[in-house]
C-alpha positions as CSV (number, residue, x, y, z in Angstrom):
1,M,-15.8,-33.3,4.0
2,R,-12.8,-33.5,1.6
3,V,-11.8,-30.1,0.3
4,G,-9.3,-29.2,-2.5
5,V,-7.8,-25.7,-2.3
6,V,-6.1,-24.2,-5.3
7,G,-3.5,-21.6,-4.4
8,A,-1.3,-21.3,-1.3
9,G,-1.4,-17.6,-0.8
10,L,-2.9,-16.0,2.3
11,A,-6.5,-16.6,1.1
12,G,-5.9,-20.3,0.2
13,I,-3.9,-21.2,3.3
14,G,-6.3,-19.2,5.5
15,A,-9.3,-21.2,4.1
16,A,-7.4,-24.5,4.4
17,R,-6.4,-23.8,8.0
18,I,-9.9,-23.0,9.1
19,L,-11.4,-26.0,7.4
20,S,-8.7,-28.3,8.8
21,Q,-9.3,-26.9,12.3
22,A,-13.0,-27.8,11.9
23,G,-12.0,-31.4,11.3
24,H,-12.2,-31.6,7.6
25,E,-9.7,-33.2,5.2
26,V,-8.0,-30.5,3.1
27,R,-5.4,-30.6,0.4
28,V,-3.8,-27.5,-1.0
29,F,-2.4,-27.3,-4.6
30,E,0.3,-24.6,-5.3
31,S,2.1,-24.1,-8.6
32,Q,5.1,-22.5,-7.0
33,S,7.8,-24.0,-4.8
34,E,6.7,-22.2,-1.6
35,V,3.6,-21.0,0.1
36,G,2.8,-17.3,0.2
37,G,1.7,-16.3,-3.2
38,R,2.4,-12.5,-3.6
39,I,3.7,-12.5,0.0
40,Q,7.2,-13.4,-1.0
41,T,10.5,-13.1,0.9
42,V,13.9,-13.4,-0.8
43,S,17.2,-14.1,0.9
44,H,20.5,-13.5,-0.9
45,S,24.1,-12.5,-0.1
46,G,23.3,-11.7,3.6
47,Y,20.2,-9.6,2.7
48,L,16.6,-10.3,3.3
49,F,13.9,-8.7,1.3
50,D,10.1,-8.7,1.3
51,A,9.6,-8.6,-2.4
52,G,5.8,-8.7,-2.4
53,A,3.8,-7.4,0.5
54,T,6.5,-5.6,2.5
55,S,4.3,-5.7,5.7
56,I,1.0,-6.8,7.0
57,A,-1.4,-4.1,8.4
58,P,-4.4,-6.1,9.8
59,M,-6.5,-2.9,10.3
60,G,-8.7,-4.6,12.9
61,Q,-9.7,-7.5,10.6
62,S,-9.7,-11.1,11.7
63,L,-6.1,-11.6,10.5
64,E,-5.0,-9.5,13.5
65,S,-6.2,-12.0,16.0
66,V,-4.5,-14.8,14.0
67,L,-1.2,-13.0,14.1
68,L,-1.4,-11.9,17.8
69,H,-3.2,-14.8,19.4
70,E,-3.1,-17.9,17.3
71,L,0.4,-18.0,15.7
72,P,3.7,-18.0,17.5
73,T,4.8,-14.4,18.1
74,E,8.5,-14.8,18.9
75,E,9.5,-13.4,15.5
76,L,6.6,-11.1,15.0
77,I,7.9,-7.5,14.6
78,R,5.8,-4.4,15.0
79,I,7.2,-1.8,12.6
80,E,7.8,1.4,14.6
81,A,9.3,3.8,11.9
82,P,6.6,5.5,9.9
83,V,5.9,5.9,6.2
84,V,6.6,9.3,4.6
85,A,6.0,10.8,1.1
86,H,8.3,11.7,-1.7
87,D,7.9,13.6,-5.0
88,G,10.8,11.9,-6.9
89,V,13.3,14.5,-5.8
90,R,12.6,15.3,-2.2
91,V,11.6,13.3,0.9
92,F,8.9,15.1,2.9
93,N,10.0,14.2,6.4
94,G,7.2,16.2,7.9
95,N,4.5,14.5,5.9
96,V,3.8,11.3,7.7
97,T,1.5,9.1,5.6
98,A,-1.0,7.0,7.5
99,S,1.1,7.0,10.6
100,H,-1.7,5.5,12.7
101,I,-1.6,2.3,10.7
102,V,0.0,-0.6,12.7
103,R,2.2,-2.7,10.5
104,Y,3.9,-6.0,11.2
105,T,6.5,-8.2,9.6
106,Y,8.5,-11.2,10.9
107,Q,12.2,-11.6,11.6
108,R,12.4,-14.2,8.8
109,G,10.3,-12.1,6.4
110,T,6.6,-11.4,6.0
111,Q,6.1,-14.7,4.1
112,H,6.8,-16.4,7.4
113,A,3.2,-15.6,8.4
114,V,1.8,-17.8,5.7
115,T,4.5,-20.5,6.5
116,L,3.3,-20.6,10.1
117,M,-0.4,-20.8,9.0
118,A,0.4,-23.7,6.7
119,T,2.0,-25.8,9.5
120,G,0.4,-29.2,9.5
121,L,-1.5,-28.7,6.3
122,D,-1.3,-31.1,3.3
123,V,0.3,-28.7,0.7
124,R,1.3,-30.0,-2.7
125,L,4.0,-27.6,-4.0
126,N,5.1,-27.3,-7.7
127,H,1.7,-28.5,-8.7
128,K,-0.2,-26.4,-11.2
129,V,-3.9,-27.2,-11.5
130,E,-5.0,-27.1,-15.1
131,C,-8.6,-28.2,-14.8
132,F,-11.1,-30.1,-12.7
133,D,-14.3,-32.1,-13.4
134,E,-17.6,-32.3,-11.7
135,T,-18.9,-35.9,-11.3
136,S,-22.5,-37.0,-11.7
137,S,-22.8,-37.1,-7.9
138,G,-21.8,-33.5,-7.5
139,A,-18.3,-34.1,-6.3
140,Y,-15.1,-32.7,-8.0
141,T,-12.2,-34.6,-9.4
142,L,-8.8,-32.9,-9.4
143,D,-5.4,-34.5,-9.7
144,G,-6.9,-37.9,-9.9
145,D,-8.6,-37.6,-6.6
146,E,-12.2,-36.7,-5.6
147,F,-13.3,-33.8,-3.4
148,D,-16.6,-32.8,-1.9
149,A,-15.8,-29.1,-2.4
150,L,-13.2,-26.8,-4.0
151,V,-11.8,-23.4,-3.1
152,L,-10.1,-21.4,-5.9
153,T,-7.9,-18.6,-4.7
154,A,-5.5,-17.9,-7.6
155,P,-5.7,-14.3,-9.1
156,V,-9.0,-13.8,-10.9
157,P,-7.6,-14.0,-14.4
158,E,-6.1,-17.4,-13.6
159,V,-9.3,-18.6,-12.0
160,E,-11.3,-17.5,-15.0
161,R,-9.1,-19.6,-17.3
162,L,-9.3,-22.6,-14.9
163,L,-13.1,-22.4,-14.8
164,A,-13.3,-22.0,-18.6
165,R,-11.2,-25.2,-19.1
166,S,-13.4,-27.0,-16.6
167,R,-16.6,-25.8,-18.3
168,E,-17.8,-23.9,-15.2
169,G,-19.2,-20.5,-15.7
170,R,-18.8,-17.6,-13.3
171,R,-19.1,-13.8,-13.8
172,F,-16.2,-11.7,-12.7
173,T,-17.5,-8.3,-13.8
174,N,-15.0,-5.4,-13.3
175,A,-12.2,-7.5,-11.8
176,R,-8.9,-6.3,-13.3
177,F,-5.3,-6.5,-12.1
178,R,-2.2,-4.5,-12.6
179,S,1.4,-5.8,-12.6
180,C,4.3,-4.7,-10.5
181,L,8.1,-4.7,-10.9
182,S,9.7,-5.2,-7.5
183,V,13.5,-4.4,-7.5
184,L,15.6,-5.8,-4.6
185,L,18.7,-3.7,-3.8
186,G,21.5,-4.5,-1.3
187,F,24.1,-1.8,-0.7
188,D,27.4,-1.8,1.2
189,S,26.7,1.7,2.6
190,P,24.6,2.3,5.7
191,F,21.5,4.4,5.6
192,E,19.7,5.9,8.6
193,A,16.3,7.7,8.6
194,R,13.3,8.1,10.8
195,Y,11.1,6.4,8.3
196,H,11.0,2.8,7.0
197,A,9.3,3.5,3.7
198,L,8.7,6.2,1.1
199,V,5.5,6.4,-0.9
200,G,4.6,8.5,-4.0
201,P,1.2,9.7,-2.7
202,D,-0.3,10.4,-6.2
203,Q,1.2,7.2,-7.7
204,A,2.3,9.3,-10.7
205,H,6.0,8.8,-10.1
206,P,7.5,5.5,-11.4
207,L,8.9,4.8,-7.9
208,S,5.6,4.0,-6.1
209,W,7.0,2.5,-2.9
210,L,10.5,2.2,-1.4
211,S,10.9,0.0,1.7
212,I,14.1,0.3,3.6
213,E,14.2,-3.2,4.8
214,S,17.1,-2.7,7.2
215,I,15.3,0.0,9.0
216,K,12.0,-1.8,8.9
217,C,13.3,-4.8,10.7
218,P,16.7,-5.7,12.4
219,G,18.9,-8.2,10.7
220,R,17.8,-7.6,7.1
221,A,21.4,-6.7,6.0
222,P,25.0,-7.2,7.2
223,V,26.2,-4.6,9.6
224,G,26.9,-1.3,7.8
225,H,24.9,-2.4,4.8
226,T,21.4,-1.4,3.6
227,A,18.6,-3.5,2.1
228,M,15.8,-1.9,0.1
229,V,12.8,-3.0,-2.0
230,A,11.7,-0.5,-4.7
231,Q,8.2,-1.3,-6.0
232,M,7.4,0.5,-9.3
233,G,4.1,2.0,-10.1
234,A,1.4,0.6,-12.3
235,E,2.1,2.5,-15.5
236,Y,5.9,2.0,-15.3
237,S,5.4,-1.7,-14.5
238,R,3.1,-2.1,-17.5
239,R,5.5,-0.5,-19.9
240,R,8.6,-2.2,-18.6
241,F,7.2,-5.6,-17.5
242,D,9.0,-7.5,-20.2
243,A,12.0,-5.2,-20.4
244,D,15.6,-6.4,-19.8
245,D,16.5,-6.5,-16.1
246,N,19.4,-4.2,-16.7
247,L,17.2,-1.4,-18.0
248,V,14.7,-1.7,-15.1
249,L,17.6,-1.7,-12.7
250,A,19.3,1.4,-14.2
251,E,16.1,3.4,-14.2
252,T,15.2,2.3,-10.6
253,L,18.7,3.2,-9.3
254,S,18.5,6.6,-11.0
255,D,15.3,7.3,-8.9
256,V,16.7,5.8,-5.7
257,S,20.0,7.7,-5.8
258,R,18.2,11.0,-6.7
259,L,16.2,10.6,-3.5
260,L,18.8,9.1,-1.1
261,G,22.2,10.1,-2.4
262,K,24.8,9.0,-5.0
263,E,26.1,6.2,-2.7
264,F,22.9,4.3,-3.6
265,A,23.6,4.3,-7.3
266,Q,25.7,1.0,-7.3
267,P,24.2,-1.9,-5.4
268,R,26.2,-4.9,-4.2
269,F,23.2,-7.1,-5.0
270,S,20.2,-6.6,-7.2
271,Q,17.3,-8.6,-8.5
272,V,14.1,-7.8,-10.4
273,V,11.0,-9.7,-9.3
274,R,7.9,-9.6,-11.6
275,F,4.4,-9.9,-10.3
276,K,2.0,-10.2,-13.3
277,Y,-1.1,-10.0,-11.1
278,S,0.1,-7.8,-8.3
279,H,-2.9,-5.8,-7.2
280,P,-6.6,-5.6,-8.3
281,E,-7.4,-2.3,-9.9
282,T,-11.1,-3.0,-9.7
283,T,-12.9,-5.8,-7.9
284,T,-16.1,-7.8,-8.1
285,S,-17.9,-8.9,-4.9
286,F,-17.7,-12.2,-3.1
287,E,-21.5,-12.5,-3.2
288,A,-21.7,-11.9,-6.9
289,V,-19.3,-14.8,-7.7
290,N,-20.4,-17.3,-5.0
291,S,-23.9,-18.5,-4.4
292,P,-24.9,-19.3,-0.8
293,M,-25.1,-23.0,-1.4
294,S,-22.1,-23.4,-3.6
295,R,-19.5,-26.1,-3.0
296,L,-17.2,-24.5,-5.6
297,V,-16.0,-21.3,-3.9
298,V,-13.8,-18.5,-5.3
299,A,-11.8,-16.4,-2.9
300,G,-8.9,-13.9,-3.1
301,D,-8.2,-10.2,-3.2
302,G,-9.9,-9.8,-6.6
303,L,-13.2,-10.1,-4.8
304,I,-12.5,-7.6,-2.1
305,G,-9.4,-5.4,-2.5
306,G,-5.7,-5.5,-2.7
307,R,-4.6,-5.8,0.9
308,T,-3.3,-8.8,2.8
309,E,-5.9,-8.7,5.5
310,L,-8.6,-8.5,2.9
311,A,-7.3,-11.5,1.0
312,Y,-7.3,-13.5,4.2
313,E,-10.9,-12.3,4.9
314,T,-12.1,-13.9,1.6
315,G,-10.4,-17.2,2.5
316,R,-12.1,-17.1,5.9
317,R,-15.5,-16.4,4.2
318,A,-15.0,-19.2,1.8
319,A,-14.3,-21.6,4.6
320,R,-17.3,-20.5,6.6
321,L,-19.5,-20.8,3.5
322,L,-18.5,-24.4,3.1
323,L,-18.8,-25.2,6.8
324,E,-22.4,-23.8,6.8
325,N,-23.2,-26.1,3.8
326,A,-21.4,-29.2,5.2
């Protein structure tokens, strides 16, 4: 069976890897220059940031076995420092949030998990799929080539547009996404704390999540420096998504320095990363979108929930569905 996979995030690479291991010929098409999708690591000026998913918390799902038993573990880091809450002014050091959750990253960044999974796969980068066609024999043509099956793993709004252009109807009831502004900050001041991340528990504050990368994992910043990723909440990100970077940076630094101190008001390095389809606010179900005998399968977090281990799970389910129908 020849399978085309659209999207090289965790769902797409996960599906491609399982199908390839089962002996099928798989080609992955990715519009960006790297695999990973919203699991994105940025390196600059001696700092290393996980701009998208700042960690992977497998929560007992099948991805856990992949990380611990199938992929190389030399660079796999179990994050020991906990997550605590903030209210925009104070850090509640005694209020440990979900301290029982086991979280992982990699020395080279969380994106390295997807890079490892993609090893040996045929991945076509910088290749945006605009449409596909179904032949009279039931195969699919894409990029001038013919495939027996397709797996579509881009965010649901992009999949809907692709299906519409290809005259293929699917219902995605209730699947809606929110955007996220992720602000990368490198400081030439040290920061020490017993936590690796701060969370606004009610999500009302603009600063939804602050990951202290240099506490989370060794080597994320030069000695004596601090690397942080500030991820802004849904309402703030919606209002400021197209705003000038300088405005977003100024407002983010105001929040960060209020929490951590005035020495974190002037970064040595900064970058604003925009994720248009960051996280599903509501989802549809895998079964509602994919029929049991389908050879055109949709996967991704819009069908299950906005967590890395769940995105992988839909890719795994897509692969298994095709293997059952092969």
